[in-house]
C-alpha positions in Angstrom: 4.9 -6.2 32.7 5.2 -9.0 30.1 8.5 -9.7 28.3 7.5 -7.7 25.2 6.6 -4.7 27.3 10.0 -4.8 29.1 11.7 -4.9 25.7 9.9 -1.9 24.3 10.3 0.2 27.4 14.1 -0.4 27.3 14.1 -2.3 30.6 15.8 -5.4 29.1 19.5 -4.9 28.2 20.2 -5.2 24.5 22.7 -8.0 25.2 20.0 -10.1 26.8 17.8 -9.5 23.8 20.6 -10.6 21.5 21.1 -13.8 23.5 17.4 -14.6 23.0 17.5 -13.7 19.3 16.8 -17.3 18.3 13.4 -17.0 19.9 11.9 -14.2 17.9 12.9 -11.3 15.6 9.9 -9.4 16.8 11.2 -9.3 20.3 14.6 -8.2 19.1 12.9 -5.3 17.2 11.1 -4.3 20.3 14.4 -4.2 22.2 15.9 -2.0 19.5 12.9 0.4 19.7 13.5 0.7 23.4 17.2 1.3 23.0 16.9 4.0 20.3 14.1 5.8 22.0 12.2 6.2 18.8 8.9 4.9 20.1 8.3 8.3 21.7 9.9 10.1 18.7 11.6 12.4 21.1 8.4 13.5 22.7 9.0 13.1 26.4 5.4 13.0 27.4 4.3 10.4 24.8 5.3 7.1 26.3 4.0 8.1 29.7 0.7 9.3 28.3 0.4 6.2 26.1 0.9 3.9 29.1 -1.6 5.9 31.1 -4.2 5.6 28.4 -3.6 1.9 28.0 -4.0 1.4 31.7 -7.3 3.2 31.6 -8.7 1.1 28.7 -11.1 -1.8 29.3 -9.8 -5.3 28.7 -9.1 -6.2 25.1 -12.2 -7.4 23.4 -14.6 -5.8 25.8 -16.6 -2.6 25.6 -16.2 0.5 27.7 -19.4 0.8 29.6 -20.2 3.6 31.9 -17.1 5.6 30.7 -17.9 6.3 27.1 -17.2 10.0 27.4 -14.0 11.0 29.1 -13.4 14.7 29.5 -9.7 15.6 29.8 -8.9 17.2 33.2 -8.0 20.9 32.6 -6.2 21.1 36.0 -3.0 19.4 35.0 0.0 20.5 37.1 2.3 23.2 35.7 5.2 20.9 35.1 3.2 18.5 33.0 1.7 21.4 31.0 5.1 22.8 30.2 6.4 19.4 29.2 3.5 18.7 26.9 3.7 22.1 25.3 7.4 21.5 24.5 6.4 18.1 23.1 3.8 19.7 20.9 6.4 22.1 19.5 8.8 19.3 18.9 6.2 17.6 16.8 5.9 20.8 14.7 9.6 20.7 14.0 10.0 17.0 13.5 11.0 16.2 9.9 14.5 14.6 9.7 14.5 11.4 11.8 17.1 9.1 10.2 15.0 6.0 10.8 12.3 7.0 8.3 11.9 6.5 4.6 9.4 8.6 2.7 8.0 8.8 -0.9 5.2 10.2 -3.0 3.6 7.5 -5.1 0.4 6.5 -6.9 -1.9 3.4 -6.9 -4.9 2.4 -9.0 -8.5 2.6 -7.7 -10.8 1.5 -10.5 -10.2 3.8 -13.4 -8.6 6.5 -11.2 -5.0 7.0 -10.3 -4.8 8.0 -6.6 -1.9 10.0 -5.2 -0.5 9.3 -1.8 2.4 10.0 0.5 4.1 7.3 2.5 6.4 7.5 5.5 7.6 4.2 7.0 10.0 3.1 9.7 13.2 1.5 8.6 14.1 -1.4 10.8 17.5 -1.8 9.1 18.5 1.8 10.0 17.4 1.3 13.6 19.7 -1.8 13.7 22.5 0.4 12.5 21.7 2.9 15.3 21.9 0.1 17.8 25.3 -0.9 16.4 26.6 2.6 16.8 25.3 2.8 20.3 26.6 -0.5 21.5 29.7 -0.8 19.3 28.7 -4.2 18.2 26.9 -5.7 15.3 23.4 -7.0 15.9 21.7 -9.9 14.2 19.5 -7.5 12.3 22.2 -5.4 10.6 21.7 -5.7 6.9 18.3 -7.5 7.1 15.6 -6.5 4.7 12.3 -4.8 5.6 10.5 -7.8 4.2 11.7 -9.8 7.2 9.9 -7.5 9.7 6.6 -6.3 8.3 5.1 -3.5 10.4 1.5 -2.3 10.9 -0.2 -0.1 8.3 -2.1 3.1 9.2 -4.1 4.9 6.5 -4.4 8.7 7.1 -7.4 10.6 5.7 -6.8 14.4 5.7 -9.4 17.2 6.1 -8.4 19.9 3.7 -5.7 18.3 1.5 -2.5 16.4 1.4 -0.6 19.3 2.9 2.7 19.6 4.8 0.6 19.2 8.0 -0.8 15.8 6.7 2.7 14.7 5.8 4.0 15.6 9.3 1.3 13.5 10.8 2.3 10.6 8.6 5.9 10.9 9.7 4.9 11.1 13.3 2.8 7.9 13.0 5.6 6.1 11.2 8.1 6.9 14.0 6.4 4.3 16.1 7.4 1.5 13.8 4.6 1.7 11.4 3.9 2.3 7.7 1.8 5.5 7.3 0.0 6.2 4.1 -1.8 9.6 3.6 -4.2 9.5 0.7 -4.9 12.5 -1.4 -8.7 12.8 -1.6 -8.3 15.3 -4.5 -6.5 12.9 -6.8 -9.4 12.9 -9.3 -9.3 16.7 -9.3 -5.6 17.0 -10.1 -4.3 16.7 -6.6 -4.3 18.9 -3.5 -1.6 21.2 -4.9 -3.9 22.3 -7.8 -6.4 24.3 -5.7 -6.7 26.5 -2.7 -8.2 25.3 0.5 -11.6 26.9 0.0 -11.9 25.2 -3.4 -10.9 21.9 -1.9 -13.5 22.3 0.8 -16.2 22.8 -1.8 -15.1 19.7 -3.6 -15.3 17.6 -0.5 -18.7 19.0 0.5 -20.1 17.9 -2.9 -19.1 14.3 -2.2 -20.4 11.9 0.5 -17.8 10.5 2.9 -18.6 7.0 1.5 -17.4 8.1 -1.9 -13.8 7.5 -0.9 -14.1 4.0 0.7 -13.1 2.2 -2.6 -9.9 4.3 -2.7 -9.1 3.2 0.9 -9.7 -0.4 0.0 -7.5 -0.1 -3.0 -4.7 1.3 -0.9 -5.0 -1.6 1.5 -4.8 -4.1 -1.4 -1.8 -2.2 -2.7 0.0 -2.7 0.6 -0.8 -6.4 0.7 1.7 -6.7 -2.0 4.4 -4.7 -0.2 6.5 -7.0 1.9 7.4 -4.3 4.5 3.8 -3.6 5.4 1.4 -5.8 7.4 -2.0 -4.9 6.1 -3.6 -7.3 8.5 -2.6 -5.0 11.3 -4.6 -2.1 9.9 -5.3 1.2 11.5 -6.9 4.5 10.2 -6.6 8.1 11.3 -8.9 10.8 10.0 -9.5 14.5 10.7 -12.6 16.6 10.0 -14.0 15.4 6.8 -11.5 12.6 6.9 -12.7 11.8 10.4 -16.2 11.2 8.9 -14.6 9.0 6.2 -12.9 7.0 8.9 -16.1 6.5 10.8 -17.6 5.1 7.6 -14.7 2.7 7.3 -15.3 1.6 10.8 -18.9 0.7 9.8 -18.0 -1.0 6.5 -14.5 -2.5 6.8 -14.4 -5.5 9.1 -10.7 -5.9 8.6 -10.0 -2.6 10.3 -8.5 -3.1 13.7 -8.0 0.3 15.2 -9.4 3.7 14.2 -8.9 7.2 15.5 -11.5 9.9 14.4 -10.8 13.6 15.1 -14.0 15.6 15.1 -15.6 13.8 12.2 -19.2 13.4 11.2 -20.7 10.5 13.1 -22.3 7.6 11.4 -25.9 6.6 12.1 -25.9 4.7 15.4 -27.9 1.9 13.8 -25.0 1.3 11.3 -22.6 0.2 14.0 -23.9 -3.3 14.4 -21.3 -4.8 12.2 -18.3 -2.6 13.3 -15.3 -4.5 14.6 -12.5 -1.9 15.0 -11.6 -0.4 18.3 -12.4 3.4 18.0 -10.8 6.4 19.7 -12.9 9.5 19.2 -11.3 12.9 19.7 -13.4 16.0 20.0 -13.2 19.7 20.8 -15.2 21.2 23.6 -16.8 23.8 21.3 -20.6 23.4 21.6 -21.0 24.9 18.1 -18.7 22.2 16.5 -21.0 20.1 14.3 -19.0 17.0 15.2 -20.2 17.2 18.8 -23.9 16.9 17.8 -25.1 13.4 18.7 -21.8 12.5 20.3 -23.6 11.0 23.4 -25.9 8.9 21.2 -22.9 7.7 19.3 -21.1 6.6 22.5 -24.2 4.8 23.7 -24.5 2.9 20.4 -20.8 1.9 20.5 -21.3 0.5 24.0 -24.6 -1.2 23.1 -22.8 -3.0 20.2 -19.9 -4.1 22.3 -17.4 -2.0 20.4 -14.3 -1.1 22.4 -14.1 2.7 22.3 -12.8 5.7 24.1 -14.2 9.2 23.7 -12.0 12.2 24.7 -13.2 15.8 24.8 -10.3 18.3 25.1 -11.3 21.4 27.1 -10.9 25.0 25.8 -10.5 23.8 22.2 -12.2 24.3 18.9 -12.4 22.0 15.9 -9.0 21.8 14.1 -7.0 22.2 17.3 -4.6 19.5 16.1 -3.6 21.4 13.0 -0.5 23.5 13.8 -1.0 25.6 10.6 -4.6 26.6 11.5 -6.1 29.4 13.6 -7.5 27.1 16.3 -4.3 25.2 17.0 -3.7 24.2 20.6 -0.3 22.8 21.4 -1.2 21.4 24.8 -4.3 19.6 23.5 -2.2 18.3 20.6 0.4 16.8 22.8 -2.2 15.1 24.9 -4.0 13.9 21.9 -0.8 12.4 20.5 -0.3 10.5 23.7 -3.8 9.0 23.3 -3.3 8.2 19.6 0.0 6.4 20.3 -1.5 4.5 23.2 -4.4 3.4 21.1 -2.4 2.1 18.3 0.1 0.4 20.6 -2.7 -1.4 22.3 -4.6 -2.5 19.2 -2.0 -2.9 16.5 0.8 -5.4 17.0 4.1 -5.8 15.1 4.8 -9.3 13.9 1.4 -10.8 13.1 3.3 -12.6 10.3 5.8 -15.3 11.2 9.1 -13.6 11.5 11.3 -16.6 12.0 13.4 -17.8 9.1 13.5 -21.5 8.4 16.9 -21.8 10.0 15.6 -20.2 13.2 12.6 -22.5 13.3 14.8 -25.6 13.7 
């Protein structure tokens, strides 16, 4: 375990981290994350699952050959199943974590005004939590978000910018990230102006590549936001949004980590220029269109040297991650969250910008 890993796991006392404050604000932030326990967002199975996934991944920069399709083991012991089921229910109820800020906002994409929802982790509030726990001020109390920019994750919904999509954004933000969920129906008046069947028809009438300029516009917007590190860029997509995310993998070389839930696969030949590490999450339903060509996709990822991990969740159908839908599976959702957290933790790092002030550099 390296020093950063010991900080984020909470194994280094806060006082020790404070003593080494002059070395790096990033390391101190990691210590605070470990102290407050917000990395797992209260989901007891998340950190364990994330570390397990990270341990199973190939070395950074390499491809995963010979293990491109991993089927989750359905024979988990009863204790783990109960723990993960509780974690899935906690996710459903998670809304009011004090370390989050949220807002609805708009940004420009060409001539269009795009709606979005943002949830982001507040480092300053976490420092206040540390003060309350330890009874002492920390060097970070009162500091601005601009001094600790955190990774950005763009979220692409399936059927609209719903409460479900907002919950996902909040859950992503809890792990010290900025989460931005884009409303794909902005040009049609917004997700709240139509029912889900009408929204589905609107999406089916557009190619997944149609929305790539909006995603790029969102990234450019965040380059001007001091609290976000758009160089540490991730994406997360579901259903139709999963297909959009796959297209971003193909066409956006600045994308570092992508997670695609049961989305339409790109043409294998288009993956030659892909750079992002990709986690593909699938149901086990043989009638799910997303499963068609999954093997060929995994082979193409491996052939192009793209680090990837494909997980098939047994006894599930497409949409199992949506707690508001008829195919929701709480156990599979909890396991998938562990995988998502582990993937982003491995491939997105906090502090790619220099976080030392001029005084600290002396």
